[in-house]
Structure formats: structure tokens, C-alpha cells
C-alpha positions in Angstrom: 0.0 0.1 0.1 1.5 3.4 -0.7 2.3 5.9 1.9 -0.6 8.8 0.3 -3.2 5.7 0.6 -2.0 4.8 3.8 -2.0 8.7 4.7 -5.3 9.2 3.2 -7.0 5.7 4.6 -5.3 7.0 8.3 -6.8 10.5 7.9 -10.1 9.4 7.1 -10.2 6.7 9.4 -9.5 9.7 12.3 -12.2 12.4 11.2 -14.8 9.4 10.9 -13.9 8.1 14.6 -12.7 10.8 16.5 -15.5 13.6 14.9 -18.7 11.1 13.8 -18.5 9.5 17.1 -17.9 12.4 19.3 -14.7 12.2 20.5 -13.8 16.0 20.7 -15.8 19.1 21.8 -18.5 17.2 23.5 -20.0 15.9 20.3 -20.8 12.1 22.1 -22.9 13.3 24.2 -24.6 15.2 21.3 -24.2 11.8 19.2 -25.6 9.6 22.1 -28.7 12.2 22.3 -29.4 11.8 19.2 -29.2 8.0 19.2 -31.8 7.7 21.6 -34.5 8.7 19.2 -33.7 5.5 16.9 -33.3 3.5 19.8 -35.6 0.6 19.9 -37.8 -0.3 23.4 -35.9 -3.1 24.6 -32.7 -0.5 24.2 -32.5 2.0 27.3 -29.5 3.5 26.3 -31.2 7.1 25.3 -31.2 10.0 26.9 -35.1 9.8 26.4 -34.7 7.4 29.0 -32.9 9.0 31.8 -36.6 9.6 33.1 -37.2 6.2 33.8 -37.7 6.4 37.7 -40.5 9.1 37.1 -44.0 8.9 37.1 -45.9 8.0 33.8 -47.1 11.6 32.9 -43.1 13.0 34.0 -41.4 10.4 31.2 -44.1 11.9 28.5 -43.8 15.5 29.6 -39.5 14.5 29.6 -40.0 13.2 26.4 -41.9 16.0 24.6 -39.0 18.5 26.2 -36.4 17.1 24.4 -38.5 16.1 21.0 -39.5 19.9 21.0 -35.3 20.8 21.6 -34.9 18.4 18.7 -37.4 19.5 16.6 -35.9 23.7 17.0 -32.4 22.1 15.8 -33.8 20.1 12.6 -31.8 22.8 11.0 -28.4 22.5 13.1 -28.6 18.1 12.9 -29.1 18.7 9.3 -26.2 21.0 8.8 -24.4 18.6 11.4 -24.6 15.7 9.1 -23.6 17.7 5.7 -21.0 19.0 7.3 -19.7 15.8 8.7 -19.9 14.3 4.7 -18.3 17.1 3.5 -15.3 16.4 6.2 -15.0 12.9 5.2 -14.9 14.3 1.5 -12.4 16.9 1.9 -10.0 14.3 3.7 -10.0 12.0 0.9 -8.6 14.8 -1.4 -5.0 15.1 -2.5 -3.7 16.9 -1.3 -5.9 18.2 1.9 -7.2 21.6 2.1 -6.4 22.2 5.8 -8.0 25.5 5.9 -11.3 23.9 4.1 -11.7 21.5 6.9 -11.3 23.7 9.6 -13.7 26.0 8.5 -16.5 23.1 7.7 -15.6 21.6 11.4 -16.1 24.9 13.0 -19.7 24.9 11.7 -20.0 20.9 12.5 -19.3 22.0 16.0 -20.8 25.1 15.7 -24.5 23.3 15.2 -23.9 20.2 17.5 -23.3 22.9 20.6 -26.4 24.8 19.7 -28.4 21.2 19.8 -26.8 20.4 22.9 -27.7 23.7 24.7 -31.1 23.0 23.4 -31.3 19.9 24.6 -29.3 20.7 28.7 -31.7 23.7 28.6 -34.7 21.6 28.2 -33.6 19.2 30.8 -32.7 22.4 33.3 -36.0 23.5 32.3 -38.0 20.2 33.0 -36.5 19.7 36.1 -37.3 23.1 37.4 -41.0 21.7 38.1 -40.0 18.6 39.8 -39.8 17.8 43.8 -35.9 17.5 45.3 -36.9 13.6 45.2 -37.7 13.9 41.4 -34.9 15.7 40.8 -32.7 13.1 42.4 -34.0 10.3 40.5 -34.0 12.4 36.9 -30.5 12.7 37.7 -29.4 9.1 39.1 -31.3 8.0 35.3 -28.5 10.9 33.3 -25.6 9.0 34.9 -27.0 5.9 34.9 -26.8 6.2 30.4 -23.0 5.5 30.8 -24.1 2.1 32.9 -26.1 0.8 30.7 -23.4 1.8 28.0 -20.8 0.2 30.2 -22.9 -3.0 30.1 -23.4 -2.8 26.8 -20.0 -2.3 26.2 -18.7 -5.9 28.6 -21.4 -8.0 26.5 -20.1 -7.0 23.1 -17.1 -8.1 24.5 -18.7 -11.4 25.7 -20.0 -12.2 22.4 -16.5 -12.1 20.6 -14.5 -15.2 21.6 -11.0 -13.0 21.2 -12.2 -10.5 23.4 -13.7 -12.8 25.7 -10.0 -14.1 26.3 -8.6 -11.1 26.8 -11.3 -10.5 29.5 -10.4 -13.9 31.0 -6.6 -12.4 31.1 -6.9 -8.6 32.2 -9.8 -10.1 35.2 -7.6 -12.1 37.3 -8.9 -12.9 40.5 -7.1 -11.8 43.9 -4.8 -13.8 45.6 -7.6 -14.2 48.7 -10.1 -15.5 46.2 -11.9 -11.6 45.9 -13.9 -10.5 42.8 -12.7 -10.2 39.7 -12.0 -6.4 38.0 -14.2 -5.4 35.0 -12.7 -4.4 31.5 -13.5 -0.9 32.1 -11.9 -0.6 35.2 -8.7 -1.7 34.2 -8.7 0.6 31.2 -9.4 3.4 33.4 -6.7 2.7 35.6 -4.3 1.7 32.8 -5.6 4.8 30.9 -7.5 7.1 32.7 -5.2 7.4 36.1 -2.1 5.9 34.5 0.3 6.7 31.0 -1.7 3.8 28.8 -1.0 0.1 28.9 2.7 -1.6 28.2 1.8 -5.3 25.9 4.0 -6.9 28.5 2.1 -5.4 31.6 0.3 -7.9 34.0 -3.5 -6.5 34.5 -4.0 -5.1 37.9 -6.4 -7.7 39.5 -8.0 -4.7 41.5 -7.6 -2.0 39.6 -8.1 0.9 42.6 -5.8 -0.9 44.7 -3.0 -0.9 42.3 -3.3 3.2 42.1 -3.6 3.6 45.7 -0.2 1.2 46.2 1.7 3.3 43.8 1.8 6.0 46.8 4.1 3.9 48.5 6.4 2.5 46.0 6.8 6.0 44.3 10.3 6.5 43.4 10.9 10.7 43.7 14.4 10.5 42.0 14.0 7.5 39.6 17.4 6.1 37.9 16.9 8.0 34.9 17.7 11.3 36.2 21.4 9.8 37.7 23.3 12.2 35.5 21.3 14.9 35.4 22.4 18.5 37.4 20.8 20.7 39.8 19.4 23.8 39.1 22.6 25.5 41.0 25.2 23.6 39.7 23.9 24.9 35.5 23.0 28.4 37.1 26.0 29.3 38.6 28.0 27.7 35.6 25.8 30.3 33.2 26.3 33.0 35.4 30.2 32.3 35.1 30.5 31.9 31.6 28.5 35.3 31.3 30.9 36.8 34.1 34.2 35.6 31.7 32.3 37.2 28.9 31.4 40.6 30.7 35.0 42.5 29.3 35.3 40.8 26.5 34.5 42.3 22.7 31.6 42.3 21.1 32.7 39.6 18.8 33.5 37.5 22.0 30.4 38.5 24.1 28.0 37.2 20.7 30.0 34.2 20.2 29.7 33.2 24.6 26.4 34.1 24.1 25.6 31.9 21.5 27.5 28.8 23.1 25.4 29.3 26.4 22.4 29.1 24.3 23.5 26.0 22.5 24.3 24.0 25.6 21.0 25.1 26.9 19.0 23.9 24.6 21.2 20.7 24.3 20.4 20.1 27.8 17.3 21.0 27.4 16.5 17.9 24.6 18.1 16.2 27.1 15.8 16.7 30.2 12.7 16.1 27.5 14.2 12.5 26.9 14.6 11.7 30.7 11.2 12.6 31.4 9.9 10.6 28.9 12.2 7.4 30.0 11.0 8.1 33.1 7.3 8.0 31.9 7.9 4.9 29.8 9.9 2.9 32.5 7.6 3.8 35.3 6.3 1.0 37.5 4.1 4.0 39.0 2.4 5.7 36.2 -0.5 7.4 38.4 1.9 9.0 40.4 4.2 9.8 37.3 1.1 11.8 35.6 0.4 13.6 38.7 3.8 15.2 38.2 3.1 16.0 35.0 0.2 17.8 35.5 1.3 20.0 38.7 4.2 20.6 36.3 1.7 22.1 34.0 -0.3 24.0 36.9 3.3 25.2 38.3 3.9 26.4 34.6 7.6 27.6 33.4 8.3 28.4 29.7 11.7 27.4 28.4 11.9 30.2 25.9 14.3 32.2 27.8 18.0 30.6 27.8 18.4 31.0 31.9 15.3 29.0 31.8 15.9 26.9 29.5 18.7 25.4 31.1 16.6 24.5 34.2 13.5 24.1 32.5 13.9 20.4 33.5 15.8 20.8 37.0 12.4 22.7 38.6 10.5 19.7 37.9 13.1 17.5 39.6 13.6 19.4 42.3 10.4 21.0 43.3 7.1 19.0 41.7 8.7 15.3 42.3 9.5 15.5 45.9 6.2 17.1 47.3 4.1 15.2 44.8 3.0 13.5 47.3 3.3 15.4 50.1 1.2 18.9 51.3 0.5 21.4 49.1 2.2 24.1 50.7 5.2 22.9 50.7 5.0 22.2 46.3 4.2 25.9 46.4 6.5 27.9 48.2 9.4 25.0 46.5 7.7 26.1 43.0 8.0 30.0 43.8 10.8 29.5 45.0 12.8 27.7 41.9 15.5 30.3 40.3 13.6 29.0 37.5 10.2 30.8 38.4 11.8 33.7 39.4 13.7 34.4 36.2 10.1 33.2 34.0 8.4 35.6 35.5 11.3 38.1 36.3 10.9 38.5 40.2 14.8 38.8 39.9 14.8 41.8 38.2 12.4 43.2 41.2 13.4 45.7 43.7 11.1 47.0 46.3 10.7 51.2 45.3 11.8 51.6 49.0 13.9 49.3 49.5 17.9 50.0 50.5 19.1 49.4 46.8 16.3 51.5 45.3 17.8 54.3 47.8 21.1 54.2 47.3 20.4 54.0 43.3 18.1 56.7 43.5 20.9 59.2 45.2 23.1 58.2 42.3 20.3 58.9 39.9 17.2 60.4 41.6 15.3 60.5 38.4 15.6 56.7 38.0 13.1 54.9 39.7 12.0 51.0 39.5 9.3 50.0 38.6 6.5 48.1 40.2 6.8 43.8 38.3 3.4 42.0 39.7 3.9 39.0 37.6 4.7 36.4 40.2 2.3 37.8 42.6 -0.3 37.5 40.2 0.4 34.6 38.9 0.7 32.9 42.0 -2.8 33.9 43.0 -4.4 33.7 39.6 -3.2 30.4 38.7 -1.1 28.9 41.6 -3.8 29.1 44.6 -6.7 31.1 44.4 -8.0 31.2 41.3 -9.4 33.8 39.0 -12.7 35.8 40.0 -12.2 34.2 43.5 -12.3 37.6 45.5 -8.8 39.1 45.6 -8.4 42.6 44.3 -5.6 44.7 42.8 -4.7 46.0 45.2 -3.9 42.3 46.9 -1.8 41.6 43.7 0.1 44.7 43.9 0.5 44.4 48.4 1.8 40.7 47.6 4.0 42.3 44.4 5.6 44.4 47.8 5.9 41.3 50.1 7.9 39.3 47.5 10.6 41.6 47.1 14.0 40.0 47.9 12.9 37.1 46.5 15.9 36.4 43.8 18.7 34.1 43.2 22.7 34.6 44.2 24.7 36.6 42.4 28.6 36.4 42.2 30.6 38.5 44.3 29.5 36.4 47.1 25.9 37.2 47.1 24.7 34.2 48.0 25.0 30.7 45.9 25.3 31.7 42.2 22.4 29.7 40.6 20.3 29.1 43.9 17.5 31.1 45.7 18.4 33.3 47.9 16.3 35.9 49.5 18.2 39.3 49.7 17.0 41.8 52.4 18.3 44.9 50.4 15.7 44.3 47.5 12.8 44.3 50.2 10.0 46.6 50.5 10.3 47.4 54.4 6.5 47.8 56.1 3.4 46.3 57.0 1.5 44.6 54.2 -2.4 44.1 53.9 -3.6 41.6 51.9 -7.3 40.0 51.3 -8.2 41.9 54.8 -5.2 40.1 56.6 -1.9 42.5 57.9 1.0 41.2 57.7 3.6 42.4 59.9 6.6 39.9 59.7 9.4 41.1 58.5 12.2 40.2 55.5 11.2 36.7 54.0 8.9 35.7 56.4 6.7 38.2 55.5 5.8 36.5 52.1 6.0 32.8 53.4 3.5 33.7 55.9 1.1 35.1 52.6 2.0 31.9 50.5 0.9 29.7 53.7 -2.3 31.6 53.8 -3.3 31.0 50.0 -2.1 27.9 50.3 -4.6 27.1 53.3 -7.5 29.2 51.6 -10.9 27.3 50.8 -11.1 29.3 47.3 -7.3 27.2 46.7 -9.0 24.1 47.7 -11.7 24.1 45.1 -9.3 25.6 42.1 -6.9 22.7 42.6 -9.9 20.7 43.1 -11.7 21.6 39.9 -8.4 21.6 37.9 -7.9 17.9 39.2 -11.0 16.8 38.6 -10.9 18.3 34.8 -8.0 16.5 34.4 -8.8 13.1 35.2 -12.6 12.9 34.6 -14.1 15.4 32.2 -13.6 18.8 30.6 -16.0 20.1 32.6 -16.2 18.3 35.8 -19.1 17.3 38.2 -19.6 20.0 40.8 -20.4 16.9 43.1 -16.6 15.5 42.5 -15.3 19.0 42.9 -16.7 19.5 46.3 -15.9 16.1 46.8 -11.7 17.0 46.5 -12.1 20.6 47.6 -13.2 19.1 51.6 -10.5 16.7 51.4 -8.1 19.3 50.4 -9.1 21.5 53.6 -10.0 18.6 56.4 -6.7 17.1 55.5 -4.9 20.9 55.3 -3.7 20.6 51.8 -2.8 16.7 52.4 -2.2 15.7 48.2 -2.8 12.1 48.7 -6.0 12.3 50.6 -7.4 14.7 47.6 -6.0 11.9 45.4 -7.4 9.2 47.2 -10.8 11.1 47.4 -11.0 11.1 43.9 -10.3 7.2 43.2 -13.3 6.8 45.7 -15.5 8.9 43.5 -18.0 6.9 41.5 -17.6 9.6 38.6 -13.8 8.8 37.8 -14.5 5.6 37.0 -17.4 6.0 34.4 -16.4 3.6 31.4 -16.8 6.5 28.8 -13.3 8.2 27.9 -14.7 11.6 28.1 -11.1 12.8 28.2 -8.9 13.7 24.9 -5.1 13.2 25.4 -2.6 16.0 25.0 0.2 15.7 21.9 2.3 14.3 25.2 -0.1 11.9 26.3 -0.8 10.6 23.5 2.8 10.4 22.3 3.6 8.7 25.9 0.6 5.9 25.5 2.0 5.5 21.8 5.4 4.6 23.1 4.4 2.3 25.7 1.7 0.7 23.6 4.1 -0.4 21.7 6.4 -1.6 24.0 9.2 1.0 24.0 11.5 1.8 26.5 14.0 4.0 24.2 12.7 6.8 22.3 14.9 6.5 19.0 14.5 9.1 16.2 13.7 11.8 16.2 14.4 13.1 19.5 11.1 13.8 21.3 11.6 17.3 21.9 11.7 17.5 18.4 8.3 14.9 18.3 6.4 16.7 20.5 7.6 20.7 18.6 5.5 19.0 15.7 2.3 17.6 17.5 1.9 21.3 19.1 2.8 20.9 22.6 6.6 21.8 23.3 7.8 20.3 26.1 7.9 23.1 29.1 7.5 25.9 26.4 3.5 26.7 27.1 2.9 29.7 25.2 1.7 31.6 28.9 2.3 31.1 32.4 -1.3 29.3 32.6 0.3 26.2 31.2 -1.4 24.0 28.5 -5.0 23.7 28.0 -6.7 20.2 29.6 -9.9 20.3 27.3 -10.3 18.8 24.1 -10.8 22.0 22.1 -7.2 23.2 22.1 -5.9 19.7 21.1 -8.8 18.2 18.4 -8.2 20.6 15.7 -8.0 18.9 12.2 -4.7 20.3 11.2 -3.6 18.7 14.6 -4.8 15.4 14.4 -3.7 14.9 10.5 -0.2 15.4 12.4 -0.8 12.7 14.8 -1.5 10.5 11.7 1.9 11.7 10.6 3.7 10.4 13.6 1.3 7.1 14.4 2.9 6.4 10.8 6.4 6.9 12.0 5.9 4.9 15.2 4.2 1.9 13.2 7.5 1.6 10.7 9.6 1.6 13.6 8.3 -1.3 15.6 8.8 -4.5 13.5 6.2 -7.0 13.2 4.0 -7.2 15.6 0.5 -8.0 14.9 -1.8 -5.5 15.5 -5.0 -7.5 16.5 -3.1 -9.1 19.5 -1.6 -5.6 20.5 -5.0 -4.2 20.6 -6.6 -6.6 22.7 -3.7 -6.4 25.4 -3.9 -2.7 25.6 -7.7 -2.0 26.0 -8.5 -5.2 28.3 -12.0 -6.4 26.6 -13.3 -2.5 25.9 -12.5 -2.0 22.1 -15.0 -1.6 20.6 -16.2 -3.7 17.1 -15.7 -0.4 15.1 -12.0 -0.1 15.8 -11.5 -3.7 16.2 -13.1 -4.1 12.5 -11.0 -1.3 11.2 -7.6 -2.9 12.4 -8.7 -6.2 10.9 -9.3 -5.1 7.7 -5.8 -3.8 7.4 -4.0 -4.1 4.3 -0.3 -4.3 6.9 0.5 -5.0 10.3 2.0 -1.3 9.5 -1.3 0.1 9.0 -3.1 -1.5 11.5 -0.8 0.0 14.1 -2.0 2.9 12.6 -5.0 2.6 12.4 -4.9 1.5 16.7 -2.6 4.8 17.5 -5.4 7.0 16.0 -8.6 5.0 17.0 -11.1 7.1 19.1 -10.2 4.6 22.2 -6.1 5.1 21.9 -7.3 9.3 20.9 -9.0 9.3 25.0 -8.5 8.2 28.3 
């Protein structure tokens, strides 16, 4: 089969499986709702059966409300159908017109969202006329659609001989004769909480216990990082090189800066490879995923040379040691890390009435230091309280003044070069009032007190709970889960393991429907793990993630990379995944894609995907189809 044919086949498969079946932007909800109209009477998976627990009159009213919403959306339903057919034709064309595909899919998503909005509004309007008890029954019915899908999926698996065999292999009983794990629970543990299954790994008999056990066996400093240098050593070397070039001529300075940039880029690529190897080799993939989550929460960008040099170090030094500890400890480590201070220009921030500022004013009365609120703002808005949580601009300014003095060591004895140093001469004297609380502490104790209060704030608990629920459950996380996680955060005083346990105890987290679309990093790591890779080979992973649109440690803003499907499911991005899938499939040798699919998905692979893999002209094509299937794209 020619490369052109393979590319078209994969692109069509990706478009039809990911978009038509609703694997992006919430379309799965809409597709299932539309299918509900056509469900036979005995198959109660449709949305209209969500009111099954109500009275006959209420069920009739509910069906009428949904029917009216769909009637009003008839034009949108037709537009979405026509648009999807147009997408299929556009992707079959050679060459693919990415702009036309983007434009057509945008119209499809708009139509889908219009239908979704009317359906949701119809449900809410209907619910307002119910008693609290009836509303609870309706909510149970809405949740029950996923349970029906689970049973349907398990029944399909039982009808296929090969899938049944996989079911037995994936559901071995516990040593004490305990209950068997369902294929869906195994898949959730491996893919949603972990980093993806590996072909030679034995499926956990008790998925939840397997995840919890990782808290005890996690190694914060795995052997893969044994050759890595700490940020202080790297920063000191950079400072020394710049100091030596300070008095050199222009050409020598330029050469020194170029050499420093090249060294930083080489170290960055090595750090990315080490991070990937840790993800491929780890025996604690749940905790490793949490490391990636928190690294993105406390995001830095490796665009600046000083940050490029130590981008990997911040994850090793501020995140990994505290991922199973207290949130406050991780917060303090992250905010005082040199990478964060350089990234947000905190090292340049001088209190306007500090000793250094006063000395500078004597030399030049017109020179006054400007206010740098970057670190203060990002701590409050992104790292702790969250946006629109009650703090004011005045609070940000006051916090910025409290943070003055947070810096790094310099040459000539001013602290350890390259390491965090509090410089009293830069600190703004006086008390600060932040969110109604007065801080009289002096020196660095003032900012540390503020950070401690921010870490313990109720808004912080809710913000962290929302982000965790969004990462593990759904782009629009269930309010009940957010409340549960936030309460665990508050009750435990920021003990992160207590929050993770609350997440694992949430039934919503174990729903078999894969609601999360993988980011490029997640997809690449799961693909490499699924193919049994422990070495990266070519190209370097940094280059691969650049191609896929998620350069490691290089988000466009301090908010980090988005954790929602809409940011990663654009057609051009998905076509790039097709290209990478082809490349990876060409490197794996003689692997039977059918056997691999059964090993990786533990009886949870759809009949449609399995049929596509079985019909593939070659094993290479079958592997590539598996990697771009809806099941592999989501977790």
C-alpha cells in the first residue's frame, strides 16, 4: 500500500472515528442523544430514558421536552450531518485542504453546540418543575446512561471469542479469591489514571488498589535522572560564563552567548528525553501522571536562556519531591525555584523603598524602579486562589511588594550562584494588607506567611479540586466531585494524597466512557508505552512534541497548556498525529496489531475499531490505525 493511500486511510479513519462518533468537543453527548430517538424499545441507552424513574406523566413530559428541543434543532442536526460528510470528502482529497477542513468542522461544532445547548436547557427547565426527590431520580437516570453503556460494552466483549479471552486475562482474581475486575475498570486505571498500558504488563486484578499502592512504591528520584545536574550547578555555570564574557569585545560576547544558548538547548533536549524515559519505564504511572499535572500547574517556559537551562530541573526539584506531600510545600518550592523567578522576571524586582532603591536614587534621582506584579499575580490567579475568587488589584500589588527580595544568588558572594536567595536589600519594608489580613513580618517571613495563607484558603481548595477533576474526569468536571475533592483538601490541610484518594473514591472517575481527549504529550507517551518502547530512538522527543504542537515546558502563557479537547482536536493537529502514528508504526517490527489491541484495551475496544484494524492491508497500517483510533485518542 502506498504512503499516499495509507495517509488518506488514516486521515479518514481519524476524522470519522474521532469527530463523527463525538470524540472531541462534547459531540459524544450529542451523538448519543440523537441515537436515543432511534433506540428500539428494549434498548434503554438513549437520553429519553433518563426519566425512567419518574411517573408516566413525567416521563411523557420529559420526552416531549427533548423532542421539542430536537425539533427546534432540525436545521442544526442536518447541518452537522452534511458538514461531516463534507469533512470526509475533503480528507479523501489529495492534497488535503486543511483550511477547508477547519472551516467545515467549525460549522459542524457550532451546530453540535447549538443542539447541545437546547437539550441541556430543556432538561434544566423540566427539572425546575420537579420535587427534590424527583430531581434526584432524574439525575440518577442521567448518570445511568453511562452505566448502560458499560453493560452494553461488556456484553459486546462477551460475544467475541478473542475479546472474551482478553476479558479473562485482564480480570484475574485476587490472591485471596476476591472479585474480578471488569475490563472497563482495568482500562480506566491504565489509561485515565495511568499513562497507558504496556503490552507485557499484567493487568491489575484490583485496579483501585493498584493505584493506591503506587503512593508507597513511588521513587521521587528514579535512576533515569542520575546524570542530571541540579539547577544551582547549572545556573552557576551560566553566570560564570556570562561574567567571563562581560569585559570581552563584542564578537567574543556574541560567541559566548551563542555557546550558552546551544548548551542550554542541548541540556533541554536531554531533560525532555529523561522525562520521557521516566514515563516509559515507571512502575508508578499514576504518580508520574500527577507529576506532569503539577508541572503544568506551576508552568514555566523554556524560551528564556536562563530558563531553558533549568526547565527540567524545576520538575525534578520542586514537583517530584512534593507530589505526594503537602500542597504548601510544593507551592513554596515552585515559587522560589530559580526557573520560576527568571520566567516571571522576579529577579529584577526591587522594592521602591528598599535599601538598594534608595542607594540608586542617590546616584540618579530620576531613576525609579517599576512595579513587577508577575509572580504575585500568577500565584494568586493560577497557582492558588484562581481567577475571580475575591482578591483585588490592590491585593496583587501588596503581595508583589511582600515578594520583593525573592531572587537568585549572584557572583561576588551574594548568595549561592544559581540558587534561590532572599536578598534583604531588595525587600520593600513595612506591613502589608492582603485580602483583609495584615502581615507585620519582616524580610522573607512576610511573603512566606502570605503563601501559607493562600495555600490554606478555601478558594485554593476549590481551584485545585476543579483542575484535578477536569484533568481526570471531564472538561466540565462534575460539581459533586469538585466539592468532594475540595473538602478533602481542606480537611487534610492540603495533604495531596488525601485528595488523590478522594478522587479514586469518586464513582464518577470510574465511568467507562472515555471523556478526556489526550494532549500530544499524553498521546505520544501512551503510544510509545503501547508499542513496548523503552528507548526513544529518532526523532528526539523534543522535536516530536514540537511537531505535535505541545513543546515540553514551553507553553505560551503562565497558565500552562490547556486541559480540554478544544485545544488539541483541531483537524491540522490530528493529521499531524496521523503522520507520527505512521512513523511509529514503521519502527515496531512484526507486531500483530490485533493481538496488541487486545492486550492494551482489556476487552474495551469497540467492534468498529477492531473491525478496522482487522481489515488493514498490512500490520503497519493496522498499528497506525490503532494509534489514531478513538479509544487510543481518549482516556
